[in-house]
DSSP file (Angstrom, degrees, kcal/mol; ACC not computed):
  #  RESIDUE AA STRUCTURE BP1 BP2  ACC     N-H-->O    O-->H-N    N-H-->O    O-->H-N    TCO  KAPPA ALPHA  PHI   PSI    X-CA   Y-CA   Z-CA
    1    1 A M              0   0    0      0, 0.0     2,-0.3     0, 0.0     3,-0.2   0.000 360.0 360.0 360.0 -50.9  -11.8   -6.4    3.2
    2    2 A F    >   +     0   0    0      1,-0.2     3,-1.6     2,-0.1    20,-0.3  -0.466 360.0 147.8-111.0  58.2   -8.4   -7.0    4.8
    3    3 A S  T 3   +     0   0    0     -2,-0.3    20,-3.2     1,-0.3    21,-0.3   0.643  69.3  56.8 -70.7 -13.8   -7.6  -10.3    3.3
    4    4 A D  T 3  S+     0   0    0     18,-0.2    -1,-0.3    -3,-0.2     2,-0.2   0.374  74.5 121.7 -98.3   5.2   -3.9   -9.6    3.3
    5    5 A E    <   -     0   0    0     -3,-1.6    17,-2.4    16,-0.1     2,-0.3  -0.510  68.4-119.7 -66.7 131.2   -3.7   -9.0    7.0
    6    6 A M  E     +A   21   0A   0     15,-0.2     2,-0.3    -2,-0.2    -1,-0.1  -0.568  41.8 167.0 -78.3 132.3   -1.2  -11.4    8.5
    7    7 A I  E     -A   20   0A   0     13,-2.6    13,-1.8    -2,-0.3     2,-0.4  -0.880  27.4-134.0-136.0 168.6   -2.5  -13.8   11.1
    8    8 A S  E     +A   19   0A   0     -2,-0.3     2,-0.3    11,-0.2    11,-0.2  -0.991  25.9 166.4-130.5 125.5   -1.3  -17.0   12.8
    9    9 A L  E     -A   18   0A   0      9,-2.0     9,-3.2    -2,-0.4     2,-0.2  -0.962  37.5-106.4-132.3 152.5   -3.4  -20.1   13.3
   10   10 A D  E     -A   17   0A   0     -2,-0.3     7,-0.2     7,-0.2     6,-0.1  -0.566  34.7-110.7 -80.4 140.5   -2.3  -23.6   14.3
   11   11 A C     >  -     0   0    0      5,-2.8     4,-1.5    -2,-0.2    -1,-0.1  -0.495  19.7-137.9 -64.4 132.6   -2.3  -26.4   11.8
   12   12 A P  T  4 S+     0   0    0      0, 0.0    -1,-0.1     0, 0.0    -2,-0.0   0.680  99.8  43.3 -68.1 -15.0   -5.1  -28.8   12.6
   13   13 A C  T  4 S+     0   0    0      3,-0.1    -3,-0.0    24,-0.1    26,-0.0   0.911 131.6  12.9 -94.3 -55.3   -2.7  -31.7   11.8
   14   14 A C  T  4 S-     0   0    0      2,-0.1     3,-0.1    23,-0.1    -4,-0.0   0.541  88.6-130.9-104.0  -8.0    0.7  -30.9   13.4
   15   15 A R     <  +     0   0    0     -4,-1.5     2,-0.2     1,-0.2     3,-0.0   0.545  57.8 142.4  68.6   9.3   -0.4  -28.0   15.6
   16   16 A E        -     0   0    0     -6,-0.1    -5,-2.8     1,-0.1    -1,-0.2  -0.526  60.8 -99.9 -75.3 148.7    2.5  -25.8   14.4
   17   17 A A  E     -A   10   0A   0     -7,-0.2     2,-0.6    -2,-0.2    -7,-0.2  -0.510  31.0-155.1 -70.7 132.7    1.7  -22.1   13.9
   18   18 A I  E     -A    9   0A   0     -9,-3.2    -9,-2.0    -2,-0.2     2,-0.8  -0.958   5.8-165.1-109.7 117.0    0.9  -21.1   10.3
   19   19 A Y  E     +A    8   0A   0     -2,-0.6   -11,-0.2   -11,-0.2   -13,-0.1  -0.884  34.2 130.1-107.4 104.1    1.6  -17.4    9.8
   20   20 A Q  E     -A    7   0A   0    -13,-1.8   -13,-2.6    -2,-0.8     5,-0.1  -0.906  62.9 -74.4-145.3 167.0    0.0  -16.3    6.5
   21   21 A P  E >>  -A    6   0A   0      0, 0.0     3,-1.7     0, 0.0     4,-0.8  -0.361  49.1-111.0 -62.9 151.0   -2.3  -13.6    5.1
   22   22 A L  G >4 S+     0   0    0    -17,-2.4     3,-0.7     1,-0.3     4,-0.5   0.857 118.0  62.3 -50.9 -39.1   -5.9  -14.0    6.1
   23   23 A S  G >4 S+     0   0    0    -20,-3.2     3,-1.0     1,-0.2     4,-0.4   0.801  93.3  63.9 -60.3 -29.7   -6.8  -14.9    2.5
   24   24 A W  G X4 S+     0   0    0     -3,-1.7     3,-1.2   -21,-0.3    -1,-0.2   0.897 100.1  51.4 -61.3 -40.3   -4.5  -18.0    2.7
   25   25 A F  G << S+     0   0    0     -4,-0.8    19,-0.3    -3,-0.7    -1,-0.3   0.587 105.5  57.4 -74.8  -9.5   -6.8  -19.5    5.4
   26   26 A K  G <  S+     0   0    0     -3,-1.0    -1,-0.2    -4,-0.5    -2,-0.2   0.461  78.9 116.2 -97.9  -4.0   -9.8  -18.9    3.1
   27   27 A K  S <  S-     0   0    0     -3,-1.2    14,-0.7    -4,-0.4     3,-0.2  -0.351  74.4-125.4 -63.1 144.9   -8.4  -21.0    0.3
   28   28 A T  S    S+     0   0    0      1,-0.2    13,-0.9    12,-0.2     2,-0.3   0.907  94.0   5.1 -56.4 -42.1  -10.4  -24.0   -0.6
   29   29 A Y  E    S+B   40   0B   0     11,-0.2     2,-0.3    12,-0.1    -1,-0.2  -0.995  72.3 159.4-147.1 137.9   -7.3  -26.1   -0.2
   30   30 A A  E     -B   39   0B   0      9,-2.6     9,-2.9    -2,-0.3     2,-0.4  -0.896  34.1-114.5-146.4 174.8   -3.7  -25.3    0.9
   31   31 A T  E     -B   38   0B   0     -2,-0.3     7,-0.2     7,-0.2     6,-0.1  -0.970  29.9-116.0-120.2 131.1   -0.7  -27.2    2.3
   32   32 A C     >  -     0   0    0      5,-2.8     4,-2.0    -2,-0.4     5,-0.1  -0.452  17.9-143.9 -62.8 127.7    0.7  -26.6    5.8
   33   33 A P  T  4 S+     0   0    0      0, 0.0    -1,-0.2     0, 0.0   -15,-0.1   0.751  96.4  47.9 -66.3 -22.1    4.2  -25.1    5.4
   34   34 A A  T  4 S+     0   0    0    -18,-0.1   -17,-0.0     3,-0.1    -2,-0.0   0.913 131.6   9.6 -85.1 -46.1    5.4  -27.1    8.5
   35   35 A C  T  4 S-     0   0    0      2,-0.1     3,-0.1   -19,-0.1    -1,-0.1   0.457  88.6-126.1-117.9  -2.5    4.1  -30.6    7.8
   36   36 A N     <  +     0   0    0     -4,-2.0     2,-0.2     1,-0.2     3,-0.0   0.632  57.1 150.1  64.7  15.2    2.9  -30.5    4.2
   37   37 A A        -     0   0    0      1,-0.1    -5,-2.8    -6,-0.1     2,-0.3  -0.493  53.0-108.0 -74.4 148.5   -0.5  -31.8    5.2
   38   38 A G  E     -B   31   0B   0     -7,-0.2     2,-0.4    -2,-0.2    -7,-0.2  -0.621  39.5-173.0 -76.4 132.7   -3.5  -30.7    3.2
   39   39 A V  E     -B   30   0B   0     -9,-2.9    -9,-2.6    -2,-0.3     2,-0.3  -0.957   9.0-148.2-128.1 148.7   -5.7  -28.2    5.0
   40   40 A A  E >>  -B   29   0B   0     -2,-0.4     3,-1.5   -11,-0.2     4,-0.5  -0.819  26.6-116.6-116.9 154.9   -9.1  -26.9    3.9
   41   41 A A  H >> S+     0   0    0    -13,-0.9     3,-1.4   -14,-0.7     4,-0.8   0.840 112.8  65.0 -55.4 -35.1  -10.7  -23.5    4.5
   42   42 A S  H 34 S+     0   0    0    -14,-0.3     4,-0.4     1,-0.3     3,-0.3   0.793  93.8  60.6 -61.9 -27.5  -13.5  -25.3    6.5
   43   43 A Q  H <4 S+     0   0    0     -3,-1.5    -1,-0.3     1,-0.2    -2,-0.2   0.724 115.1  33.7 -71.6 -20.9  -10.9  -26.3    9.1
   44   44 A F  H <X S+     0   0    0     -3,-1.4     4,-2.9    -4,-0.5     5,-0.3   0.400  88.3 105.1-110.5  -0.8  -10.2  -22.6    9.8
   45   45 A A  H  X S+     0   0    0     -4,-0.8     4,-2.4    -3,-0.3     5,-0.2   0.858  80.3  46.7 -55.5 -45.5  -13.7  -21.2    9.2
   46   46 A A  H  > S+     0   0    0     -4,-0.4     4,-2.0     2,-0.2    -1,-0.2   0.938 116.7  43.6 -64.5 -46.6  -14.6  -20.6   12.9
   47   47 A A  H  > S+     0   0    0      2,-0.2     4,-2.3     1,-0.2    -2,-0.2   0.904 114.0  50.6 -66.0 -41.3  -11.3  -19.0   13.8
   48   48 A V  H  X S+     0   0    0     -4,-2.9     4,-2.7     1,-0.2    -1,-0.2   0.904 109.0  52.4 -63.2 -41.4  -11.3  -16.9   10.6
   49   49 A G  H  X S+     0   0    0     -4,-2.4     4,-2.1    -5,-0.3    -1,-0.2   0.912 110.1  47.9 -60.5 -43.4  -14.9  -15.7   11.3
   50   50 A T  H  X S+     0   0    0     -4,-2.0     4,-2.0     2,-0.2    -2,-0.2   0.911 112.8  48.6 -63.4 -43.1  -13.9  -14.6   14.8
   51   51 A I  H  X S+     0   0    0     -4,-2.3     4,-2.4     1,-0.2    -2,-0.2   0.908 110.2  51.0 -65.0 -42.3  -10.8  -12.8   13.5
   52   52 A E  H  X S+     0   0    0     -4,-2.7     4,-2.7     1,-0.2    -1,-0.2   0.888 108.9  51.4 -63.7 -38.6  -12.9  -11.0   10.8
   53   53 A E  H  X S+     0   0    0     -4,-2.1     4,-2.4     2,-0.2    -1,-0.2   0.908 110.5  48.9 -63.2 -41.2  -15.4   -9.9   13.4
   54   54 A A  H  X S+     0   0    0     -4,-2.0     4,-2.3     2,-0.2    -2,-0.2   0.899 111.5  49.1 -65.5 -40.3  -12.6   -8.5   15.5
   55   55 A I  H  X S+     0   0    0     -4,-2.4     4,-2.5     2,-0.2    -2,-0.2   0.929 111.3  49.7 -63.7 -45.1  -11.1   -6.7   12.5
   56   56 A D  H  X S+     0   0    0     -4,-2.7     4,-2.4     1,-0.2    -2,-0.2   0.911 111.1  49.1 -60.0 -43.1  -14.5   -5.2   11.6
   57   57 A A  H  X S+     0   0    0     -4,-2.4     4,-2.0     1,-0.2    -1,-0.2   0.901 111.2  49.8 -64.3 -40.7  -15.0   -4.0   15.2
   58   58 A R  H  X S+     0   0    0     -4,-2.3     4,-2.1     1,-0.2    -1,-0.2   0.899 110.9  49.8 -64.4 -40.6  -11.6   -2.4   15.2
   59   59 A L  H  X S+     0   0    0     -4,-2.5     4,-2.6     2,-0.2     5,-0.2   0.901 108.2  52.7 -65.6 -40.6  -12.3   -0.7   11.9
   60   60 A E  H  X S+     0   0    0     -4,-2.4     4,-3.1     1,-0.2     5,-0.4   0.903 109.4  50.0 -61.4 -40.5  -15.6    0.6   13.2
   61   61 A E  H  X S+     0   0    0     -4,-2.0     4,-2.2     1,-0.2    -1,-0.2   0.903 111.6  48.4 -63.4 -41.0  -13.8    2.1   16.2
   62   62 A L  H  < S+     0   0    0     -4,-2.1    -2,-0.2     2,-0.2    -1,-0.2   0.903 117.5  40.7 -66.9 -40.7  -11.3    3.7   13.9
   63   63 A V  H  < S+     0   0    0     -4,-2.6    -2,-0.2     1,-0.2    -3,-0.2   0.941 125.6  33.9 -73.4 -48.4  -13.9    5.2   11.6
   64   64 A A  H  < S-     0   0    0     -4,-3.1    -3,-0.2    -5,-0.2    -2,-0.2   0.792 106.4-135.8 -78.9 -28.5  -16.4    6.3   14.3
   65   65 A G     <  -     0   0    0     -4,-2.2    -3,-0.1    -5,-0.4    -2,-0.1   0.374  11.7-103.1  80.6 140.4  -13.8    7.1   16.9
   66   66 A K        -     0   0    0     -4,-0.1     2,-0.1     1,-0.1    -5,-0.0  -0.753  41.3-100.5 -93.9 143.6  -13.9    6.2   20.5
   67   67 A P        -     0   0    0      0, 0.0     2,-0.4     0, 0.0    -1,-0.1  -0.409  40.6-152.1 -62.6 136.9  -14.9    8.8   23.0
   68   68 A H        -     0   0    0      5,-0.1     2,-0.2    -2,-0.1     0, 0.0  -0.889   5.5-155.5-113.6 143.1  -11.8   10.2   24.7
   69   69 A G    >   +     0   0    0     -2,-0.4     3,-0.5     4,-0.1     4,-0.4  -0.495  54.0  38.5-102.2 178.7  -11.6   11.7   28.2
   70   70 A G  T 3> S-     0   0    0      1,-0.2     4,-1.4    -2,-0.2     3,-0.5  -0.346 113.4 -28.0  80.0-158.8   -9.2   14.2   29.6
   71   71 A C  T 34 S+     0   0    0      1,-0.2    -1,-0.2     2,-0.2    -3,-0.0   0.766 132.3  52.6 -69.2 -27.6   -7.6   17.1   27.9
   72   72 A C  T <4 S+     0   0    0     -3,-0.5    -1,-0.2     1,-0.2    -2,-0.2   0.760 118.6  30.3 -84.2 -23.5   -7.8   15.9   24.3
   73   73 A G  T  4 S+     0   0    0     -3,-0.5    -2,-0.2    -4,-0.4    -1,-0.2   0.529 102.0  85.9-113.3  -7.6  -11.5   14.9   24.2
   74   74 A G  S  < S-     0   0    0     -4,-1.4     2,-0.3    -5,-0.1    -5,-0.0  -0.406  81.7 -98.4 -92.6 169.3  -13.2   17.3   26.5
   75   75 A H        -     0   0    0     -2,-0.1     2,-0.4     2,-0.0    -1,-0.1  -0.674  34.9-140.3 -85.0 140.1  -14.5   20.8   26.0
   76   76 A H              0   0    0     -2,-0.3    -5,-0.0     1,-0.1    -1,-0.0  -0.799 360.0 360.0-102.0 143.5  -12.3   23.6   27.0
   77   77 A S              0   0    0     -2,-0.4    -1,-0.1     0, 0.0    -2,-0.0   0.414 360.0 360.0 -93.2 360.0  -13.5   26.8   28.7
């Protein structure tokens, strides 16, 4: 859904941070911009899955709304 959201994950080869759109980490094969090593989507699958779950949870909160306390969310008499 948000495949163009920018994220940062460490390269499994050189450990440098790779800052790319989420979709980049899902490519079957890509090249690390820091060390030019070949990296595969499977190397990032666990981290990408966790990030996608967090994005989904954030979207659900935005759509459903979180209960608010205080003057803005309470009933006024």
